C-alpha positions in Angstrom: 63.9 115.3 48.0 62.9 114.7 44.4 59.6 113.0 43.8 59.0 110.5 41.2 56.6 111.3 38.4 53.1 110.8 39.7 52.0 109.5 36.3 54.6 106.8 36.1 53.4 103.2 36.6 54.8 101.0 39.4 57.1 98.1 38.7 55.5 94.8 37.9 56.0 91.6 39.8 57.8 91.3 43.1 59.3 94.8 42.8 55.8 96.3 43.0 54.9 94.3 46.0 58.1 95.2 48.1 57.5 97.6 51.1 59.1 101.0 51.0 62.2 101.3 53.2 64.2 104.3 54.3 67.9 104.6 53.3 69.3 104.7 56.9 67.5 102.2 59.1 65.7 100.1 56.4 62.4 100.4 58.2 59.2 100.3 56.1 57.5 103.6 55.5 53.8 103.9 55.7 52.0 103.3 52.4 49.5 105.8 51.1 46.4 104.6 49.2 45.6 106.9 46.3 42.4 107.1 44.4 42.1 105.3 41.1 43.1 107.1 37.9 40.4 108.3 35.6 40.4 107.8 31.9 43.2 106.4 29.7 46.6 108.0 29.9 48.7 108.8 26.9 52.1 107.5 26.2 53.3 110.8 24.6 56.4 112.4 26.3 55.8 114.9 29.1 56.5 118.6 28.7 59.6 118.5 30.8 60.9 115.5 29.1 60.4 117.2 25.7 62.5 120.1 26.9 65.3 117.8 27.9 65.5 116.0 24.5 68.6 117.0 22.7 70.2 118.6 25.8 73.0 117.2 27.9 72.1 114.3 30.1 71.5 115.3 33.7 72.2 113.3 36.7 70.3 113.6 39.9 71.3 112.1 43.2 68.6 111.3 45.5 69.1 110.7 49.2 66.3 109.4 51.3 65.2 110.9 54.6 64.4 108.7 57.6 60.9 107.5 58.4 60.8 109.8 61.5 61.1 113.0 59.4 64.8 113.6 59.7 66.2 115.8 56.9 69.0 114.4 54.8 71.5 116.1 52.7 70.6 116.5 49.1 73.0 116.5 46.3 72.8 119.1 43.6 72.3 117.9 40.1 74.1 118.9 37.0 70.9 120.3 35.4 70.6 124.0 34.8 67.3 124.5 36.5 65.3 122.8 39.3 62.4 122.1 37.0 64.6 120.2 34.6 66.2 118.2 37.4 62.8 117.3 38.8 61.4 116.3 35.4 64.5 114.1 34.7 64.2 112.2 37.9 61.6 109.7 36.6 62.8 106.3 37.6 61.0 103.9 35.3 58.9 104.4 32.1 55.2 104.4 32.1 53.4 101.2 31.2 50.1 101.2 29.5 47.0 100.1 31.5 48.7 100.5 35.0 48.7 103.0 37.9 51.4 105.6 38.7 53.8 105.3 41.7 54.9 107.9 44.3 57.7 108.0 46.8 55.3 108.3 49.7 57.2 110.9 51.7 57.3 114.7 51.7 59.5 116.6 49.2 60.8 120.2 49.1 58.7 123.0 47.9 60.8 123.8 44.8 60.7 120.2 43.7 56.9 120.0 44.1 56.5 123.2 42.2 58.7 121.8 39.4 56.6 118.7 39.1 53.4 120.8 39.0 54.7 123.2 36.3 56.1 120.4 34.2 53.0 118.3 34.0 49.8 120.3 34.2 47.9 117.9 31.9 48.6 114.8 33.9 47.8 116.5 37.2 44.3 117.0 35.9 44.1 113.3 35.2 44.7 112.5 38.9 46.3 109.2 38.1 47.8 108.0 41.4 49.6 104.6 42.0 48.3 101.7 44.1 51.5 101.1 46.2 54.4 103.6 46.2 57.9 102.3 46.0 61.0 104.2 47.3 64.1 104.5 45.1 67.4 103.2 46.2 69.6 105.9 47.8 72.6 105.3 45.5 70.8 104.8 42.3 71.4 107.3 39.5 68.8 107.3 36.8 68.6 109.2 33.5 66.3 109.0 30.6 68.7 108.3 27.8 66.2 107.3 25.1 63.1 109.2 24.0 59.7 107.5 24.6 58.1 105.6 21.7 54.9 107.1 20.1 51.7 105.3 21.1 50.0 103.0 18.5 46.4 104.0 17.6 44.0 101.2 18.5 40.5 100.8 16.9 37.5 101.0 19.1 35.9 97.7 20.0 33.4 96.6 17.3 34.7 99.0 14.7 35.1 97.6 11.2 38.6 96.6 10.2 40.1 98.2 7.2 41.1 96.1 4.2 38.7 93.2 4.8 38.1 90.7 2.1 34.2 90.6 1.8 31.2 92.7 2.7 27.6 91.9 3.3 26.7 93.1 -0.1 29.4 91.0 -1.8 28.3 87.9 0.1 24.7 88.5 -0.9 25.6 88.7 -4.5 27.1 85.2 -4.3 24.0 83.5 -2.8 22.0 81.3 -5.2 19.8 78.3 -5.1 21.4 74.8 -5.3 19.8 72.2 -7.5 19.4 68.7 -6.1 21.0 67.3 -9.2 24.0 69.6 -8.7 24.2 68.6 -5.0 24.3 64.8 -5.8 26.7 65.4 -8.6 29.3 66.5 -6.0 28.1 64.0 -3.4 27.4 60.9 -5.5 28.8 58.7 -2.8 25.6 59.3 -0.9 23.7 57.4 -3.6 26.1 54.4 -3.8 28.4 55.6 -6.7 31.6 55.9 -4.7 33.5 53.2 -6.5 33.4 51.7 -10.1 32.4 48.2 -8.9 29.7 49.5 -6.6 28.4 52.0 -9.2 27.8 49.1 -11.7 25.9 47.1 -9.0 23.9 50.2 -8.0 22.8 50.9 -11.5 21.6 47.3 -12.1 19.8 47.4 -8.7 17.9 50.6 -9.4 16.8 49.4 -12.8 15.7 46.0 -11.6 13.8 47.5 -8.7 11.8 49.8 -11.0 11.0 47.0 -13.3 9.7 44.7 -10.6 7.6 47.5 -9.1 6.0 48.3 -12.4 5.2 44.7 -13.2 3.6 44.0 -9.8 1.5 47.2 -9.8 0.2 46.2 -13.3 -0.5 42.6 -12.2 2.0 41.1 -14.6 4.4 38.2 -13.8 7.8 39.9 -14.1 10.2 38.7 -16.9 13.4 40.6 -16.8 16.5 40.6 -19.1 19.7 42.0 -17.7 22.8 42.3 -19.9 26.2 43.8 -19.2 28.3 44.8 -22.3 32.0 45.5 -21.7 33.0 48.6 -23.7 36.5 48.8 -22.1 38.0 47.4 -18.9 36.5 50.2 -16.8 33.5 51.0 -18.8 30.3 49.0 -19.3 26.8 49.4 -20.8 24.0 48.2 -18.6 20.8 47.0 -20.4 17.7 46.1 -18.4 14.4 45.2 -20.2 11.1 44.2 -18.7 7.6 43.3 -19.7 5.9 45.9 -17.6 3.1 48.3 -18.6 5.5 50.8 -20.1 5.7 54.6 -19.6 3.6 57.2 -21.5 5.6 59.5 -23.8 5.1 62.6 -21.7 6.5 61.1 -18.5 9.6 59.4 -19.9 11.9 62.5 -19.8 10.8 63.4 -16.3 11.1 59.8 -14.9 14.7 59.3 -16.2 15.9 62.9 -16.3 14.8 64.6 -13.1 15.8 63.7 -9.5 13.2 63.5 -6.8 10.4 62.8 -9.3 8.2 59.8 -8.8 4.9 58.4 -7.6 6.0 56.6 -4.4 7.3 59.3 -2.1 3.9 60.8 -0.9 2.1 57.5 -0.2 2.3 55.0 2.6 2.4 51.7 0.6 5.0 49.0 0.4 7.2 49.4 -2.6 10.9 48.9 -3.5 11.5 52.5 -4.5 10.7 55.4 -2.2 12.5 58.6 -3.0 12.4 59.1 -6.8 16.2 59.3 -7.1 17.6 55.9 -8.0 17.3 55.4 -11.8 17.8 59.1 -12.6 20.8 59.2 -10.4 22.3 56.2 -12.2 21.8 58.0 -15.5 23.4 61.2 -14.1 26.4 59.1 -13.0 26.7 57.6 -16.5 26.5 61.1 -18.1 29.1 62.4 -15.7 31.7 59.7 -16.2 31.2 58.9 -20.0 29.3 61.9 -21.4 26.7 59.5 -23.0 22.9 60.1 -22.7 20.4 57.7 -21.2 18.7 55.6 -23.9 15.1 54.6 -23.2 12.6 52.6 -25.3 9.0 52.2 -24.0 5.8 50.7 -25.3 2.4 50.9 -23.5 0.2 48.4 -25.4 0.1 46.1 -28.4 -0.5 48.0 -31.6 0.9 51.2 -30.3 4.3 52.6 -31.4 7.4 52.3 -29.3 9.0 55.6 -28.3 12.8 56.0 -28.4 14.4 58.7 -26.2 18.0 59.9 -25.6 18.1 62.1 -22.5 20.7 64.1 -20.6 20.2 65.8 -17.3 20.7 69.6 -16.8 22.2 69.4 -13.3 22.2 73.1 -12.8 18.3 73.2 -13.0 17.4 69.5 -12.4 15.5 69.1 -15.6 15.8 66.7 -18.6 17.1 67.7 -22.0 15.9 65.6 -24.8 18.7 64.7 -27.3 16.6 62.4 -29.5 12.9 61.6 -29.7 11.6 59.1 -32.3 9.2 56.3 -32.9 10.7 52.8 -33.6 9.4 49.3 -34.2 9.7 46.9 -31.3 8.6 43.3 -31.4 7.1 43.4 -27.9 3.5 44.0 -26.7 4.5 46.3 -23.8 7.5 47.0 -21.6 10.5 49.3 -21.1 14.1 49.0 -22.0 16.9 51.2 -20.6 20.6 51.5 -21.5 23.2 53.4 -19.5 26.8 53.5 -20.3 29.0 54.2 -17.3 32.4 53.9 -15.7 32.3 50.7 -13.8 34.2 47.5 -13.2 32.7 44.0 -13.3 33.8 41.4 -10.8 32.4 38.0 -9.8 31.9 36.5 -6.3 30.7 38.3 -3.3 28.9 41.6 -3.8 28.7 41.2 -7.5 25.9 41.6 -10.0 25.7 37.8 -10.2 25.2 37.3 -6.5 22.8 40.2 -6.3 20.5 38.7 -9.0 20.5 35.3 -7.2 19.3 37.0 -4.1 16.7 38.9 -6.0 15.4 35.5 -7.2 15.2 34.3 -3.6 13.3 37.4 -2.5 11.0 37.4 -5.6 10.1 33.8 -6.3 7.5 34.9 -8.8 10.0 36.6 -11.1 11.9 35.1 -14.0 15.3 36.6 -14.8 17.6 36.2 -17.8 21.1 37.4 -17.2 24.0 37.8 -19.6 27.3 38.6 -17.8 30.2 40.3 -19.7 33.5 38.9 -20.9 31.8 35.9 -22.7 30.7 34.2 -19.5 27.9 31.7 -19.6 24.3 33.2 -19.3 22.2 32.6 -16.2 18.5 31.7 -16.2 16.8 32.1 -12.8 13.3 30.5 -13.2 10.3 31.5 -11.1 9.2 29.3 -8.3 5.6 30.2 -8.3 3.2 31.6 -10.9 1.2 33.5 -8.3 1.8 37.2 -7.8 2.0 38.5 -4.3 -1.0 40.3 -2.8 -1.3 43.9 -3.8 -0.4 46.1 -0.8 -3.0 48.7 0.1 -2.2 52.4 0.7 -2.9 53.7 4.2 -3.0 57.0 5.9 -0.5 58.0 8.6 -1.1 56.6 12.1 -1.4 59.1 15.0 1.3 57.3 17.0 3.9 58.1 14.4 3.0 61.7 13.5 5.3 64.5 14.7 4.2 68.0 15.9 5.2 69.8 12.7 3.5 67.2 10.5 0.3 67.4 12.7 0.3 71.2 12.1 0.6 70.8 8.4 -2.0 68.1 8.1 -4.6 70.1 10.1 -3.9 73.2 8.1 -4.2 71.5 4.8 -7.2 69.4 5.7 -10.5 69.9 3.8 -12.7 69.0 6.8 -14.6 71.8 8.5 -14.3 70.4 12.1 -11.4 69.1 14.1 -13.1 65.8 14.9 -13.8 65.2 11.2 -10.2 66.1 10.2 -8.8 63.6 12.7 -11.0 60.8 11.3 -10.3 61.7 7.7 -6.6 62.3 7.8 -5.4 59.5 10.1 -5.6 55.7 10.2 -7.6 53.9 12.9 -9.1 57.1 14.3 -12.9 56.6 14.8 -15.4 59.2 16.1 -15.0 57.9 19.6 -11.2 58.1 19.5 -11.4 61.6 18.0 -13.8 62.9 20.7 -11.5 61.5 23.4 -8.4 63.2 21.9 -10.2 66.5 21.6 -11.6 66.3 25.1 -8.3 65.5 26.7 -6.7 68.4 24.9 -9.3 70.8 26.2 -10.7 71.6 22.8 -14.0 71.1 21.1 -14.7 68.8 18.2 -16.5 71.5 16.2 -13.4 73.8 16.2 -12.0 74.6 12.7 -8.7 72.7 12.2 -7.0 75.4 10.2 -7.8 78.1 12.9 -6.1 76.2 15.8 -3.3 78.1 17.6 0.1 76.5 17.9 -0.4 75.9 21.7 -3.7 74.1 21.1 -2.1 71.8 18.5 0.8 71.1 20.8 -1.7 70.0 23.6 -3.5 67.8 21.1 -0.2 66.2 20.0 0.7 65.6 23.7 -2.5 63.7 24.3 -2.1 61.2 21.4 0.1 58.7 23.3 -2.3 58.7 26.2 -5.2 57.5 24.1 -5.4 53.8 23.1 -5.6 53.5 19.3 -5.6 50.3 17.3 -2.5 49.4 15.3 -2.4 50.2 11.6 -4.0 47.6 9.2 -1.6 44.9 8.0 -2.9 44.7 4.5 -0.5 47.5 3.5 2.4 45.2 4.1 2.9 42.1 2.0 5.6 39.7 3.2 7.2 37.0 1.0 5.8 34.2 3.1 7.6 31.5 5.1 6.8 28.8 2.4 8.2 30.8 -0.5 11.3 31.8 1.5 12.1 28.1 2.1 11.4 27.3 -1.6 13.7 30.1 -2.7 16.5 28.9 -0.4 16.1 25.3 -1.6 16.4 26.4 -5.2 19.5 28.5 -4.8 21.4 26.8 -2.0 22.2 23.1 -1.5 22.0 22.4 2.2 20.9 19.8 4.7 18.4 21.8 6.7 16.0 24.6 5.8 13.6 26.6 8.0 11.7 29.9 7.9 9.5 32.1 10.0 7.2 35.1 9.6 6.3 37.4 12.4 2.9 39.1 12.8 2.8 42.8 11.8 4.1 45.4 14.2 4.4 49.2 14.3 7.3 51.7 14.6 6.6 55.4 14.7 3.1 54.7 13.4 4.5 52.8 10.3 3.5 49.1 10.1 6.2 46.6 9.3 6.7 42.9 9.2 9.8 40.7 9.7 10.6 37.4 8.2 13.6 35.1 8.6 14.9 31.9 7.0 18.1 29.8 7.1 19.8 27.0 5.3 22.4 24.9 7.1 25.1 22.4 6.1 25.3 20.6 2.8 27.2 22.3 0.0 27.6 25.6 1.9 31.4 26.3 1.7 32.1 22.6 1.9 29.3 21.8 4.3 29.6 19.0 6.9 31.8 16.2 5.6 32.1 13.1 7.7 35.1 11.8 5.9 37.2 14.9 6.6 36.1 15.2 10.3 37.5 13.1 13.1 34.9 10.8 14.6 35.9 12.0 18.1 35.4 15.7 17.1 32.1 17.3 18.0 29.8 18.7 15.3 29.9 22.2 16.8 33.7 22.3 16.7 33.7 21.0 13.1 31.3 23.6 12.0 33.3 26.4 13.6 36.1 25.9 11.1 33.9 27.4 8.3 34.0 30.9 9.8 31.1 33.4 10.1 27.8 32.7 8.5 26.5 34.4 5.4 23.9 37.0 6.2 21.4 38.0 3.5 19.5 41.3 4.3 16.4 42.2 2.5 14.2 45.3 2.7 10.9 45.3 0.7 12.2 42.3 -1.3 15.4 44.2 -2.2 18.8 42.7 -1.3 21.1 45.0 0.7 24.8 44.5 -0.3 26.8 47.2 1.6 27.0 48.7 5.1 26.2 45.4 6.8 27.6 46.4 10.3 25.5 49.6 10.3 22.2 47.7 9.7 19.6 46.8 12.3 19.6 43.3 11.0 23.3 42.8 11.8 22.8 44.2 15.3 19.9 41.9 16.1 21.9 38.8 14.8 24.9 39.7 16.9 22.8 40.3 20.0 21.1 36.9 19.7 22.7 34.1 21.7 23.3 31.4 19.1 25.3 29.2 21.4 22.1 27.9 23.0 21.2 26.6 19.5 24.4 24.7 19.0 26.5 27.2 17.1 29.8 28.7 18.0 29.7 32.5 18.3 32.5 34.9 19.3 31.7 37.8 21.5 30.3 40.7 19.5 30.4 38.8 16.2 28.3 36.7 13.9 27.8 33.0 14.7 30.1 30.6 12.9 29.2 27.6 10.8 28.1 26.6 7.3 24.8 28.5 7.3 23.0 31.2 5.3 20.7 33.4 7.3 18.1 35.5 5.5 16.2 38.4 7.2 13.5 40.4 5.4 11.9 43.6 6.6 8.7 44.8 4.8 7.2 48.2 5.6 5.3 51.0 4.1 8.4 53.2 4.8 11.7 51.5 5.5 13.9 53.8 7.6 17.1 53.6 5.6 20.2 55.4 7.1 21.1 57.1 3.8 20.0 57.8 0.3 21.9 54.8 -1.0 19.4 52.5 0.9 22.0 50.0 2.1 21.2 49.8 5.8 18.1 50.0 8.0 18.1 52.4 11.1 18.2 51.0 14.6 14.7 51.2 16.0 13.9 49.3 19.2 10.7 47.9 17.7 12.4 46.6 14.6 15.3 45.0 16.7 12.8 43.2 18.9 10.8 41.7 16.0 14.0 40.6 14.1 15.3 39.0 17.3 12.0 37.1 17.8 12.1 35.8 14.2 15.7 34.7 14.6 14.9 32.9 17.8 12.1 30.9 16.1 14.5 29.8 13.4 17.2 29.2 15.9 15.0 26.8 17.9 14.3 24.7 14.8 18.0 24.7 14.0 18.9 23.7 17.5 16.6 20.7 17.3 18.2 19.6 14.1 21.7 20.0 15.4 20.9 18.0 18.6 19.5 15.2 16.4 22.5 15.3 14.3 24.8 15.2 17.2 22.9 12.2 18.7 23.1 10.4 15.4 26.8 11.1 15.3 27.3 9.5 18.7 25.2 6.5 17.8 27.2 6.1 14.6 30.5 6.0 16.6 29.0 3.3 18.8 27.7 1.3 15.8 31.1 1.5 14.1 32.6 -0.2 17.1 30.0 -3.1 16.9 30.5 -3.5 13.2 34.2 -3.7 13.7 33.9 -6.9 15.6 30.7 -8.4 14.1 32.5 -9.4 10.9 35.2 -11.3 12.8 32.6 -12.9 15.2 30.5 -14.1 12.3 33.6 -15.5 10.5 34.8 -17.3 13.5 31.3 -18.8 14.3 31.0 -19.9 10.7 34.2 -21.9 10.9 33.2 -23.5 14.2 29.6 -24.2 13.4 27.4 -24.7 10.4 25.5 -21.5 11.0 24.4 -19.4 8.1 26.8 -16.5 8.1 24.5 -14.0 6.3 21.6 -14.7 8.6 23.9 -14.4 11.7 25.3 -11.2 10.3 21.8 -9.7 9.9 20.7 -10.7 13.3 23.7 -9.2 15.0 23.2 -6.0 13.0 19.6 -5.8 14.1 20.7 -6.2 17.6 23.2 -3.3 17.2 20.5 -1.2 15.5 18.2 -1.6 18.5 20.8 0.0 20.7 22.0 2.7 18.2 18.8 3.8 16.5 19.8 2.5 13.1 17.0 2.6 10.5 16.1 -0.3 8.2 17.5 1.3 5.1 20.9 1.8 6.8 20.7 -1.7 8.1 20.3 -3.1 4.6 23.3 -1.1 3.4 25.4 -2.4 6.2 24.3 -6.0 5.3 25.3 -5.5 1.7 28.7 -4.2 2.8 29.3 -7.3 5.0 28.3 -9.6 2.2 31.1 -8.3 0.1 33.5 -8.7 3.0 32.5 -12.3 3.6 32.6 -13.1 -0.1 36.2 -11.8 -0.3 37.1 -13.8 2.8 35.7 -17.1 1.4 37.6 -16.6 -1.8 40.8 -16.1 0.1 40.2 -19.1 2.3 39.5 -21.3 -0.8 42.7 -20.3 -2.4 44.7 -21.1 0.7 43.1 -24.6 1.0 44.0 -25.4 -2.6 
């Protein structure tokens, strides 16, 4: 009997799982379990197979013996030697990664000797199959094709040849990225993603800087804004103020370097925060037109005015002065800036015109002269009050809003010698008693040096801060517009029937104090307003107001109007979550209320949590949402009272119209039948109707005048008929 090659792998799939059967009775032969193979086997051809390459093909007939050990007749092969016959009896090719099969029954001594002599190397490997499979008795097998040479595989983790980069080549490419270079490629983050928005953003940044400078110097702001059309898609923005001016040495850095300013490192209410805005506007103008920023500044009367032309070196975030000269300027003090940029002008919503009108509402102490492009009529927005807002005070951070990393930095940089003194000196509302309680709860001593504390000790101190009661930050660092001035601003810019406003007390989020105000104007000339002549007398006022669509929402942050990203703002979320139906307005689910109404919400804080660098939306903090909702509810209650009174007057008017419809005929009939004075009778009947319909004396006199004309016309007609 010829054995299969002990190094040949078993058949995969079902063939490998079939039991071995004898050729005569088909009974399964007992399977032998062999030890696992050691090492990896090679796919190179065996020695016996190599000898048979190029020789004539041999055929070997194999006959199986019975399971009981009965000897069967063997057929002689056509090979020249027994070793060649034995080596050519391999049934199936070897497969990589598998085990080798055996026939599982005893073979003759010459055959075993042939296998041993043909494969000495594989015998040493001791690769034995998992389950032997018997060959079919009538199958003739021959190795017609030589085996393929094995592919060389790289060891795991070895570097691949021909790769595109190395650690050294990647290191050579590393370099520092300038903030100017970053925002040049990501200008949409600053609000310069479209020509129309770029023009509005440029005006906004220049106006904000002018108002901040005037208020800090204690000067009533007087601004002049002009848009000059160069081409259809290119404009020159000119903004001039009467502020304190900028010293000569600081002009290039203020307008030619990003992240440079005086407002980032202080906790004080101001319009600007990051030191990016106006320099980013100049960078956008330089990028789209190639023109420099033109600045003129004068600090005092009798001093010269300095004229600069500046471009920004975006690779190094530094200014490059193109021109520097001294000019005559018929102005005591102030700053004038000119930026030519690629931008389109449009009127209507989200335009420069609408933005400046909202600025006038939020800043009633400012006077603005505006000259739009394309020969349009100039606009003069006068100030409502001559009193400047109170100056906001700068405060230190509050412990409730400090984070662990910030606490580590503050204690390390503190100039105090003791931990208790550092807590009192570096934080707001921390007294000696509060500092001692914090230190005691953290398991520390007040005499410990703050810059020598270990990270674990600072972490324990930070964990104890919420467990100690600390007073809220002082409110003098936040200056609201005021409920009275908000109402005056709405009355000046919007023609309406009803106005109201509300100011909430100061509150805190993350240790930063803030204050929320709200105001609204309803009816009147808002998108047509409420018109009795166009509305059916049987239609309710709520249904009539719903036809005007959603209300107009004005969002302000530190007196700055926010024009874009309305749905991402905390103000929009608070307005949508407020139930306006209970105040008499129609409101779809998940949307703004409907009606002819303008709603204003102002958030004032030492640090407004904007969602992006463009400063167009305020982040969703629960404390801010709560305060905005409470301010809206106060205004909503006032509006609901007005709408209920209006609905009551509307019902009484319908009743009164029914009385007046028949009073004229009644008076006319009684005048014909009796000698009663018709005018006196008319007045008495109208007074009786007024008692039941709440008609005032002024409206009563108007109704009497109307009936007099009716009776006069009736008398004239009756006299003509009698003649």
